[in-house]
VOZA-889428 format. One record per residue (C-alpha): residue number from 1; residue in one letter; x, y negated, z. Coordinates in Angstrom, 3 decimals. Each point is the difference from the previous one (the first is absolute). Example, Ala and Ser with C-alpha at 12.3 -4.5 7.8 and 13.67 -1.06 7.14 Angstrom:
2
dodren num->1, residuo->a, c1->12.300, c2->4.500, c3->7.800
dodren num->2, residuo->s, c1->1.370, c2->-3.440, c3->-0.660
//
This chain:
82
dodren num->1, residuo->x, c1->0.000, c2->0.000, c3->0.000
dodren num->2, residuo->x, c1->1.333, c2->-3.406, c3->-0.955
dodren num->3, residuo->x, c1->0.124, c2->-2.665, c3->2.719
dodren num->4, residuo->x, c1->-0.803, c2->-3.588, c3->-0.895
dodren num->5, residuo->x, c1->2.784, c2->-2.385, c3->0.924
dodren num->6, residuo->x, c1->-1.853, c2->-3.193, c3->0.900
dodren num->7, residuo->x, c1->3.107, c2->-1.739, c3->1.291
dodren num->8, residuo->x, c1->2.278, c2->0.910, c3->-2.869
dodren num->9, residuo->x, c1->1.067, c2->-3.582, c3->-0.539
dodren num->10, residuo->x, c1->1.773, c2->0.110, c3->3.368
dodren num->11, residuo->x, c1->2.102, c2->2.991, c3->-0.887
dodren num->12, residuo->x, c1->1.173, c2->-1.578, c3->-3.251
dodren num->13, residuo->x, c1->2.157, c2->-2.646, c3->1.626
dodren num->14, residuo->x, c1->-2.841, c2->-2.431, c3->0.734
dodren num->15, residuo->x, c1->-0.358, c2->-0.661, c3->-3.713
dodren num->16, residuo->x, c1->-3.232, c2->-1.958, c3->0.213
dodren num->17, residuo->x, c1->0.500, c2->-1.724, c3->3.338
dodren num->18, residuo->x, c1->3.176, c2->-1.920, c3->-0.772
dodren num->19, residuo->x, c1->-1.413, c2->-1.154, c3->-3.330
dodren num->20, residuo->x, c1->-3.128, c2->-1.300, c3->1.688
dodren num->21, residuo->x, c1->2.038, c2->-1.823, c3->2.654
dodren num->22, residuo->x, c1->2.294, c2->-1.487, c3->-2.634
dodren num->23, residuo->x, c1->-2.949, c2->-1.195, c3->-2.082
dodren num->24, residuo->x, c1->-1.703, c2->-1.490, c3->3.061
dodren num->25, residuo->x, c1->3.209, c2->-1.787, c3->0.981
dodren num->26, residuo->x, c1->0.442, c2->-1.434, c3->-3.491
dodren num->27, residuo->x, c1->-3.612, c2->-1.190, c3->-0.081
dodren num->28, residuo->x, c1->0.353, c2->-1.679, c3->3.414
dodren num->29, residuo->x, c1->3.246, c2->-1.725, c3->-0.994
dodren num->30, residuo->x, c1->-1.572, c2->-1.235, c3->-3.230
dodren num->31, residuo->x, c1->-3.031, c2->-1.270, c3->1.912
dodren num->32, residuo->x, c1->2.319, c2->-1.829, c3->2.402
dodren num->33, residuo->x, c1->1.876, c2->-1.636, c3->-2.863
dodren num->34, residuo->x, c1->-3.239, c2->-0.973, c3->-1.735
dodren num->35, residuo->x, c1->-1.377, c2->-1.510, c3->3.223
dodren num->36, residuo->x, c1->3.246, c2->-1.925, c3->0.530
dodren num->37, residuo->x, c1->-0.167, c2->-1.369, c3->-3.561
dodren num->38, residuo->x, c1->-3.761, c2->-0.575, c3->-0.083
dodren num->39, residuo->x, c1->-1.481, c2->-0.704, c3->3.463
dodren num->40, residuo->x, c1->-3.473, c2->-0.128, c3->-1.539
dodren num->41, residuo->x, c1->0.136, c2->3.806, c3->-0.179
dodren num->42, residuo->x, c1->0.244, c2->0.164, c3->3.799
dodren num->43, residuo->x, c1->-2.941, c2->-2.378, c3->0.307
dodren num->44, residuo->x, c1->-2.030, c2->2.183, c3->-2.368
dodren num->45, residuo->x, c1->0.933, c2->3.198, c3->1.860
dodren num->46, residuo->x, c1->-0.922, c2->-1.426, c3->3.396
dodren num->47, residuo->x, c1->-3.236, c2->-1.509, c3->-1.317
dodren num->48, residuo->x, c1->-0.947, c2->3.318, c3->-1.610
dodren num->49, residuo->x, c1->0.746, c2->1.894, c3->3.208
dodren num->50, residuo->x, c1->-2.076, c2->-2.427, c3->2.079
dodren num->51, residuo->x, c1->-2.921, c2->0.242, c3->-2.443
dodren num->52, residuo->x, c1->0.152, c2->3.803, c3->-0.005
dodren num->53, residuo->x, c1->0.028, c2->0.155, c3->3.815
dodren num->54, residuo->x, c1->-2.922, c2->-2.424, c3->0.121
dodren num->55, residuo->x, c1->-1.973, c2->2.016, c3->-2.542
dodren num->56, residuo->x, c1->0.730, c2->3.190, c3->1.942
dodren num->57, residuo->x, c1->-1.226, c2->-1.553, c3->3.234
dodren num->58, residuo->x, c1->-3.182, c2->-1.239, c3->-1.669
dodren num->59, residuo->x, c1->-0.650, c2->3.452, c3->-1.498
dodren num->60, residuo->x, c1->0.629, c2->1.629, c3->3.374
dodren num->61, residuo->x, c1->-2.396, c2->-2.421, c3->1.724
dodren num->62, residuo->x, c1->-2.653, c2->0.625, c3->-2.671
dodren num->63, residuo->x, c1->0.301, c2->3.754, c3->0.483
dodren num->64, residuo->x, c1->-0.100, c2->-0.348, c3->3.787
dodren num->65, residuo->x, c1->-3.161, c2->-2.099, c3->-0.286
dodren num->66, residuo->x, c1->-1.740, c2->2.582, c3->-2.174
dodren num->67, residuo->x, c1->0.973, c2->2.838, c3->2.331
dodren num->68, residuo->x, c1->-1.263, c2->-2.022, c3->2.961
dodren num->69, residuo->x, c1->-3.338, c2->-0.609, c3->-1.739
dodren num->70, residuo->x, c1->-0.407, c2->3.716, c3->-0.691
dodren num->71, residuo->x, c1->0.902, c2->0.826, c3->3.609
dodren num->72, residuo->x, c1->-2.620, c2->-2.454, c3->1.280
dodren num->73, residuo->x, c1->-2.741, c2->1.951, c3->-1.785
dodren num->74, residuo->x, c1->0.929, c2->3.131, c3->1.930
dodren num->75, residuo->x, c1->0.094, c2->-1.735, c3->3.379
dodren num->76, residuo->x, c1->-2.964, c2->0.927, c3->2.169
dodren num->77, residuo->x, c1->-0.791, c2->-2.293, c3->2.898
dodren num->78, residuo->x, c1->-2.376, c2->1.695, c3->2.444
dodren num->79, residuo->x, c1->-2.069, c2->-2.653, c3->1.830
dodren num->80, residuo->x, c1->-0.824, c2->2.467, c3->2.789
dodren num->81, residuo->x, c1->3.602, c2->0.901, c3->0.762
dodren num->82, residuo->x, c1->0.769, c2->-0.556, c3->3.695
//
């Protein structure tokens, strides 16, 4: 019976991992150089991040409100409870 080797990339000298780290490092260095040359990029990145966080919070609040409304329908308040 043949065994599947799910972690074969590790036994081959970390072939994929070092390439991914190298690519990520190059991308981060290029982003740093671009931000140093064009500060508007940093402004755009921060503004985009703030807008995405705000949109996520609004979506979370909307979902929480709808769940709360559904939960209210199932709440039974017994007037004769002592």
